PAFIMI-594476 format. One record per residue (C-alpha): residue number from 1; residue in one letter; x, y, z. Coordinates in steps of 0.05 Angstrom, whole numbers. Example, Ala and Ser with C-alpha at 12.3 -4.5 7.8 and 13.67 -1.06 7.14 Angstrom:
2
(1, 'a', (246, -90, 156))
(2, 's', (273, -21, 143))
END
This chain:
218
(1, 'm', (2, 2, 2))
(2, 'g', (30, 63, -20))
(3, 'i', (3, 138, -2))
(4, 'f', (19, 201, -37))
(5, 'g', (-6, 267, -27))
(6, 'r', (-20, 340, -50))
(7, 'k', (-14, 394, -3))
(8, 'k', (-76, 442, 2))
(9, 'r', (-64, 506, -34))
(10, 'g', (-121, 546, -5))
(11, 'r', (-180, 539, 41))
(12, 'h', (-229, 528, -10))
(13, 'a', (-189, 464, -42))
(14, 'm', (-248, 421, -37))
(15, 'a', (-316, 424, -75))
(16, 'd', (-375, 466, -44))
(17, 'p', (-419, 422, -1))
(18, 'g', (-474, 381, -30))
(19, 'e', (-544, 369, -12))
(20, 's', (-559, 332, 50))
(21, 'w', (-594, 264, 55))
(22, 'd', (-624, 218, 104))
(23, 'p', (-611, 143, 98))
(24, 'd', (-674, 134, 142))
(25, 'i', (-718, 150, 87))
(26, 'a', (-762, 103, 53))
(27, 'e', (-717, 53, 17))
(28, 'e', (-762, 48, -40))
(29, 'p', (-764, 104, -95))
(30, 'e', (-832, 134, -101))
(31, 'e', (-873, 121, -165))
(32, 'e', (-863, 186, -206))
(33, 'p', (-831, 202, -270))
(34, 'e', (-750, 203, -266))
(35, 'p', (-722, 273, -277))
(36, 'e', (-683, 281, -339))
(37, 'p', (-605, 279, -319))
(38, 'e', (-574, 352, -327))
(39, 'a', (-525, 365, -374))
(40, 't', (-454, 357, -353))
(41, 'd', (-379, 368, -376))
(42, 'g', (-352, 308, -353))
(43, 'p', (-327, 253, -348))
(44, 'f', (-292, 254, -411))
(45, 'd', (-270, 197, -466))
(46, 'i', (-200, 202, -484))
(47, 'a', (-221, 229, -555))
(48, 'd', (-249, 289, -517))
(49, 'a', (-200, 299, -459))
(50, 'p', (-194, 376, -443))
(51, 'e', (-126, 408, -437))
(52, 'd', (-144, 447, -373))
(53, 'g', (-82, 435, -333))
(54, 'r', (-116, 393, -277))
(55, 'p', (-72, 353, -240))
(56, 'r', (-89, 276, -245))
(57, 'i', (-60, 212, -232))
(58, 'd', (-50, 175, -297))
(59, 'l', (-78, 98, -286))
(60, 'g', (-72, 76, -358))
(61, 's', (-145, 65, -368))
(62, 'v', (-171, 127, -324))
(63, 'r', (-139, 194, -309))
(64, 'v', (-169, 219, -243))
(65, 'p', (-162, 283, -210))
(66, 'v', (-126, 293, -144))
(67, 'p', (-144, 358, -115))
(68, 'd', (-107, 398, -67))
(69, 'g', (-101, 374, 4))
(70, 't', (-115, 299, -20))
(71, 'q', (-80, 233, -22))
(72, 'v', (-68, 176, -67))
(73, 'q', (-72, 108, -39))
(74, 'v', (-61, 46, -75))
(75, 'e', (-88, -24, -57))
(76, 'm', (-48, -82, -77))
(77, 'd', (-76, -153, -96))
(78, 'p', (-28, -199, -55))
(79, 'q', (-56, -257, -95))
(80, 'a', (-50, -236, -161))
(81, 'g', (8, -192, -155))
(82, 'g', (-28, -129, -187))
(83, 'v', (-60, -64, -167))
(84, 'r', (-131, -78, -141))
(85, 'a', (-155, -7, -136))
(86, 'v', (-130, 69, -128))
(87, 'h', (-167, 111, -77))
(88, 'v', (-167, 187, -72))
(89, 'v', (-168, 199, 3))
(90, 't', (-204, 267, 17))
(91, 'a', (-226, 298, 80))
(92, 'h', (-299, 278, 70))
(93, 'g', (-276, 209, 53))
(94, 'q', (-246, 159, 8))
(95, 'v', (-260, 164, -72))
(96, 't', (-258, 105, -115))
(97, 'v', (-261, 112, -186))
(98, 's', (-266, 47, -233))
(99, 'a', (-281, 41, -305))
(100, 'y', (-311, -21, -346))
(101, 'a', (-323, -47, -415))
(102, 'a', (-395, -29, -430))
(103, 'p', (-438, -44, -491))
(104, 'r', (-441, 9, -552))
(105, 's', (-520, 17, -532))
(106, 'g', (-504, 44, -461))
(107, 'g', (-548, 30, -404))
(108, 'l', (-504, -10, -367))
(109, 'w', (-502, 35, -299))
(110, 'r', (-577, 27, -292))
(111, 'e', (-567, -49, -283))
(112, 'v', (-510, -52, -243))
(113, 'v', (-543, 3, -198))
(114, 'g', (-597, -41, -190))
(115, 'e', (-558, -101, -175))
(116, 'l', (-516, -56, -124))
(117, 't', (-579, -38, -86))
(118, 'e', (-601, -109, -74))
(119, 'q', (-531, -128, -52))
(120, 'l', (-525, -74, 0))
(121, 'r', (-596, -88, 28))
(122, 'n', (-571, -160, 34))
(123, 'd', (-518, -138, 70))
(124, 'g', (-560, -105, 119))
(125, 'a', (-547, -35, 94))
(126, 'k', (-595, 21, 95))
(127, 'v', (-604, 40, 25))
(128, 'a', (-637, 111, -8))
(129, 'p', (-638, 112, -84))
(130, 'g', (-637, 181, -120))
(131, 'q', (-625, 219, -182))
(132, 'g', (-569, 261, -194))
(133, 'e', (-531, 299, -265))
(134, 'w', (-515, 235, -300))
(135, 'g', (-574, 191, -273))
(136, 'p', (-588, 140, -217))
(137, 'e', (-544, 151, -151))
(138, 'l', (-549, 106, -87))
(139, 's', (-537, 128, -17))
(140, 'a', (-523, 74, 40))
(141, 'l', (-503, 67, 106))
(142, 'i', (-470, 11, 139))
(143, 'g', (-459, 19, 210))
(144, 'd', (-426, 89, 222))
(145, 'v', (-400, 90, 141))
(146, 'a', (-442, 133, 94))
(147, 'l', (-432, 111, 22))
(148, 'r', (-455, 147, -47))
(149, 'f', (-447, 115, -115))
(150, 'v', (-457, 147, -174))
(151, 'g', (-442, 119, -251))
(152, 'v', (-435, 148, -321))
(153, 'd', (-445, 111, -384))
(154, 'g', (-398, 125, -436))
(155, 'p', (-375, 106, -507))
(156, 'r', (-364, 32, -492))
(157, 'w', (-349, 41, -420))
(158, 'm', (-374, 59, -356))
(159, 'l', (-351, 95, -298))
(160, 'r', (-368, 78, -227))
(161, 'g', (-346, 128, -164))
(162, 'v', (-362, 113, -95))
(163, 'i', (-347, 154, -33))
(164, 'a', (-343, 127, 36))
(165, 'g', (-337, 167, 96))
(166, 'p', (-362, 177, 165))
(167, 'q', (-435, 192, 172))
(168, 's', (-413, 262, 200))
(169, 'm', (-390, 279, 131))
(170, 'a', (-449, 246, 88))
(171, 'a', (-482, 321, 71))
(172, 'e', (-408, 345, 36))
(173, 'a', (-383, 276, 10))
(174, 'p', (-428, 274, -56))
(175, 'a', (-400, 342, -77))
(176, 'v', (-330, 315, -67))
(177, 'l', (-347, 252, -106))
(178, 'r', (-382, 287, -164))
(179, 'd', (-322, 335, -173))
(180, 'i', (-273, 279, -181))
(181, 'v', (-317, 231, -228))
(182, 'r', (-334, 295, -265))
(183, 'g', (-257, 307, -282))
(184, 't', (-239, 240, -298))
(185, 'i', (-212, 222, -369))
(186, 'v', (-224, 147, -388))
(187, 'd', (-180, 113, -443))
(188, 'r', (-225, 50, -463))
(189, 'g', (-175, 28, -513))
(190, 'd', (-199, -9, -579))
(191, 'a', (-186, -83, -554))
(192, 'p', (-254, -123, -557))
(193, 'm', (-270, -139, -482))
(194, 'p', (-329, -173, -449))
(195, 'v', (-383, -124, -417))
(196, 'r', (-372, -109, -344))
(197, 't', (-295, -125, -350))
(198, 'p', (-256, -73, -309))
(199, 'l', (-206, -33, -352))
(200, 'p', (-139, -45, -329))
(201, 'i', (-100, -9, -284))
(202, 't', (-32, 14, -291))
(203, 'l', (13, 58, -236))
(204, 'p', (61, 113, -267))
(205, 'e', (129, 88, -254))
(206, 'a', (149, 130, -204))
(207, 'v', (90, 105, -158))
(208, 'a', (109, 35, -179))
(209, 'e', (176, 43, -160))
(210, 'h', (157, 72, -90))
(211, 'i', (114, 16, -72))
(212, 'a', (165, -35, -88))
(213, 'q', (211, -3, -46))
(214, 'q', (160, -6, 8))
(215, 'q', (144, -75, -4))
(216, 'g', (220, -90, -3))
(217, 'q', (232, -56, 63))
(218, 'q', (170, -102, 93))
END
């Protein structure tokens, strides 16, 4: 496991607080038409990647923003010997962004969010479905840990973002998550992949060397 940080340059480095949510509300969504998702400027396919100078960590299939005052944490898979996930640790919780192969027709996130809802409820979580700028979102509470999931269907890829943090930060966490997801760039590649296959993660050379040194010391 490796952790790398970016120093905070100002008091307002984090995104503005988002709306609050109540994990104790009815778990079933109300029977009413779903609002149309609002237009958004991101996340971006590699073909449309902006040259905005925003600091991002290049993980091969995804380039994830690293806001001021946050740290990057690498989770290794000891059995497979590779990278299991890369997290951006913020003051409001741990953000994880993952990309998957998806059909050209889109719509994968709507399937995944339904399966995720069932899985969380089976695990005893309090679940509150909702709508956001990209479509369905999901809030959940497991013990004292608050979770917020968002997903975006792109061209032959699906991006999923989740923030996990203390319940006391649940009101501010969604805005932090959306800001990171909105600024993410996805590089799907041209290779054929089965739908739902996780896009491969590769670490920057300097990060990989640092982790190798840590593992050697252990």
